[in-house]
C-alpha positions in Angstrom: -34.6 -80.1 136.6 -37.0 -83.1 136.6 -40.1 -82.5 138.7 -41.7 -85.1 140.8 -44.6 -86.9 139.2 -46.4 -87.7 142.5 -44.8 -85.5 145.2 -41.8 -86.9 147.0 -41.5 -90.1 145.1 -38.2 -91.2 146.6 -38.5 -90.1 150.2 -36.3 -92.2 152.4 -34.9 -94.0 149.4 -31.2 -94.2 148.5 -29.7 -93.5 145.1 -26.1 -94.2 143.9 -24.9 -92.5 140.7 -21.6 -93.5 139.1 -20.2 -90.6 137.0 -22.7 -88.4 138.8 -20.4 -85.4 139.3 -21.3 -83.7 136.0 -23.4 -83.6 132.9 -26.4 -85.9 132.4 -25.5 -88.1 135.4 -25.4 -85.1 137.8 -28.8 -84.0 136.3 -30.2 -87.5 137.2 -28.7 -87.3 140.7 -30.3 -83.9 141.2 -33.7 -85.2 140.0 -33.5 -88.0 142.5 -32.7 -85.5 145.3 -35.6 -83.3 144.3 -37.8 -86.3 144.7 -36.6 -86.8 148.2 -33.8 -89.4 147.9 -30.6 -89.6 149.7 -28.0 -89.4 146.9 -24.4 -90.6 146.6 -22.4 -89.7 143.5 -18.9 -90.9 142.6 -16.4 -89.6 140.1 -12.6 -89.6 139.7 -12.1 -85.9 140.5 -12.3 -85.3 144.3 -13.0 -81.5 143.8 -15.8 -82.1 141.3 -17.3 -84.8 143.7 -17.3 -82.3 146.5 -18.9 -79.6 144.3 -21.6 -82.0 143.1 -22.3 -83.0 146.7 -22.9 -79.3 147.6 -25.1 -78.7 144.5 -27.2 -81.7 145.4 -27.4 -80.7 149.1 -28.6 -77.3 148.1 -31.7 -78.8 146.5 -33.1 -79.6 149.9 -34.3 -83.1 149.3 -32.5 -85.9 151.1 -28.9 -86.0 152.2 -26.0 -86.0 149.7 -22.5 -87.5 149.5 -19.8 -87.1 146.9 -17.0 -89.6 146.8 -13.8 -89.8 144.7 -13.7 -93.2 142.9 -12.5 -94.6 139.6 -15.1 -97.1 138.2 -12.2 -99.1 136.7 -11.1 -100.1 140.2 -13.5 -102.8 141.5 -12.3 -102.6 145.1 -12.8 -98.8 145.2 -16.3 -99.1 143.7 -17.2 -101.8 146.3 -15.9 -99.6 149.1 -18.0 -96.6 147.9 -21.1 -98.8 147.8 -20.4 -100.2 151.2 -20.0 -96.6 152.5 -23.3 -95.7 150.9 -25.1 -98.7 152.6 -23.5 -98.0 156.0 -24.6 -94.3 155.9 -28.0 -94.6 154.3 -29.1 -98.2 154.1 -29.7 -100.5 151.1 -29.6 -98.9 147.7 -32.9 -98.5 145.8 -31.7 -96.7 142.7 -28.4 -97.2 140.9 -27.1 -95.5 137.8 -24.0 -96.5 135.9 -23.1 -93.5 133.7 -19.3 -93.1 133.8 -18.0 -92.9 130.3 -15.0 -91.9 128.1 -15.1 -91.1 124.4 -13.3 -89.3 121.6 -13.4 -89.3 117.8 -10.9 -91.5 116.0 -10.9 -93.5 112.8 -10.3 -97.2 113.4 -6.9 -97.1 111.6 -5.9 -94.2 113.8 -7.2 -95.8 117.1 -4.4 -97.1 119.3 -4.8 -100.3 121.3 -4.5 -98.2 124.5 -7.2 -95.8 123.4 -9.6 -98.6 122.6 -8.9 -100.3 125.9 -9.4 -97.2 127.9 -12.9 -96.7 126.6 -13.7 -100.4 127.1 -12.3 -100.2 130.7 -14.3 -97.1 131.6 -17.6 -97.8 129.9 -18.0 -101.6 129.9 -15.7 -102.8 132.7 -16.8 -99.8 134.8 -20.4 -100.7 134.4 -19.7 -104.3 135.3 -17.8 -103.2 138.4 -20.7 -100.9 139.5 -23.4 -103.5 138.9 -21.5 -106.5 140.2 -20.3 -104.8 143.4 -23.8 -103.4 144.2 -25.7 -106.7 144.5 -25.2 -107.2 148.2 -26.3 -103.6 148.9 -29.4 -103.5 146.8 -32.9 -103.3 148.2 -34.4 -106.7 147.2 -37.1 -106.7 145.9 -37.5 -103.2 144.6 -34.1 -101.9 143.4 -34.0 -100.3 139.9 -30.7 -100.2 138.0 -30.0 -98.0 135.0 -27.0 -98.0 132.6 -26.4 -95.0 130.3 -25.7 -96.2 126.8 -25.6 -94.6 123.3 -27.2 -94.9 119.9 -23.9 -96.2 118.4 -24.3 -99.3 120.5 -26.9 -100.5 118.0 -26.2 -98.5 114.8 -22.8 -97.9 113.4 -21.3 -94.4 113.6 -18.0 -93.5 112.0 -15.0 -92.8 114.2 -16.8 -94.5 117.2 -15.7 -98.1 117.0 -14.4 -98.0 120.6 -17.5 -96.4 122.1 -19.8 -98.6 119.9 -18.1 -101.8 121.1 -18.1 -100.7 124.7 -21.8 -99.6 124.8 -22.9 -102.7 122.9 -21.3 -104.6 125.7 -23.1 -102.5 128.3 -26.4 -103.2 126.5 -26.1 -107.0 126.8 -24.5 -106.9 130.2 -27.5 -104.9 131.5 -30.1 -107.1 129.7 -28.5 -110.2 131.1 -28.5 -108.8 134.5 -32.2 -108.1 134.2 -32.8 -111.8 133.4 -30.5 -113.1 136.2 -31.4 -110.7 139.0 -35.1 -110.4 138.1 -36.1 -113.2 140.4 -34.6 -111.3 143.3 -36.8 -108.3 142.5 -34.2 -106.2 140.8 -34.9 -104.4 137.6 -32.3 -103.1 135.1 -32.8 -100.9 132.1 -30.8 -98.7 129.7 -31.2 -95.1 128.6 -29.7 -93.9 125.3 -29.6 -90.1 125.2 -29.4 -88.3 121.9 -27.7 -84.9 121.4 -28.1 -83.2 124.8 -27.5 -79.4 125.1 -24.5 -78.4 127.1 -22.9 -81.8 127.3 -19.4 -83.0 126.1 -21.1 -85.3 123.6 -22.6 -82.4 121.7 -19.2 -80.6 121.7 -17.6 -83.6 120.1 -20.3 -83.8 117.4 -20.0 -80.2 116.2 -16.9 -78.0 116.3 -18.6 -74.8 115.0 -22.1 -73.2 115.4 -22.8 -73.9 111.7 -22.1 -77.6 112.1 -24.3 -77.8 115.2 -27.1 -76.0 113.4 -26.9 -78.4 110.5 -26.9 -81.4 112.8 -29.9 -80.2 114.8 -31.8 -79.8 111.5 -31.4 -83.5 110.9 -33.0 -84.4 114.2 -36.7 -85.2 113.6 -37.6 -83.1 116.8 -35.6 -80.2 115.3 -33.9 -79.4 118.6 -31.3 -80.7 121.1 -32.5 -82.5 124.2 -32.2 -81.2 127.7 -30.5 -82.9 130.6 -33.8 -82.7 132.6 -35.5 -84.9 129.9 -33.0 -87.7 130.5 -33.5 -87.2 134.3 -37.2 -87.5 133.8 -36.8 -90.8 132.2 -34.5 -92.0 135.0 -37.1 -90.9 137.5 -39.8 -92.8 135.6 -37.6 -96.0 135.4 -37.0 -95.9 139.2 -40.6 -95.2 140.1 -43.5 -97.6 140.7 -44.9 -96.5 137.4 -42.4 -98.7 135.7 -42.5 -101.6 138.1 -43.0 -104.1 135.2 -40.3 -102.6 132.9 -37.0 -104.4 132.9 -34.3 -105.3 130.4 -35.3 -102.4 128.1 -33.2 -99.9 126.1 -35.1 -96.6 125.9 -34.0 -93.9 123.5 -34.5 -90.3 124.5 -33.2 -88.7 121.4 -35.9 -86.8 119.5 -36.1 -89.5 116.9 -32.4 -89.4 116.0 -32.0 -93.2 115.6 -34.5 -93.2 112.7 -31.5 -92.1 110.6 -27.9 -93.0 109.9 -26.6 -93.2 113.4 -24.7 -89.9 113.1 -27.1 -87.4 114.8 -29.6 -87.1 112.0 -32.3 -88.7 109.9 -32.0 -89.8 106.3 -34.9 -88.0 104.8 -35.8 -84.9 106.9 -38.8 -82.9 106.1 -38.6 -79.1 105.9 -38.6 -77.3 109.2 
């Protein structure tokens, strides 16, 4: 878990994490809590949201709340943000991380499959960001969207995710320009292969495939959830007060290669 850089960085601050009931986003939510924030997480599954609330509460930072909410439903997202502001006050940190993905060649990708990923990733991020504006701490709020390497570099069987995340990139950068005068910052984090996540399971179906993929990462290892959380903590801290509109890769150097979890010319281990 991410440790505080300077004690309780986020004491009395409020964090809202969409998709925060599992994986990387839950790790970010826990890091915010460890640094003293009150944290609200949303996800579609009510049972998972309740479990995440308990896990965050057990950290002993600020208070925690887990809500069942589909990011594709603008009114539901707006209601969750309103609940957050009514309970804790204006929102200082907001993460849009809900995502859907699967492998499919373009000729085998159904219109509904393509639309589903666009709806969750891109429309969902729009809904979370757009509905949040009235509840943000201004100046001072920091927004983060979770994107992916295929948003900038082509990856086979990922046309739907690539299109969605490319849209997320430009949406977030545009928001940084438009909302900057109000004192709101917005940045993107692109994780590489992160141990224990669904993304890594998609990439490699056998231990041998995973080992071969890891050898193509310049850092020669998978990332850890806490390493993504550390970046989120940095981007929401005063240490990054002049950082906005940036896409930051936390991927062990993966994007130096062909966009498929490796580099073109790896050196021996």
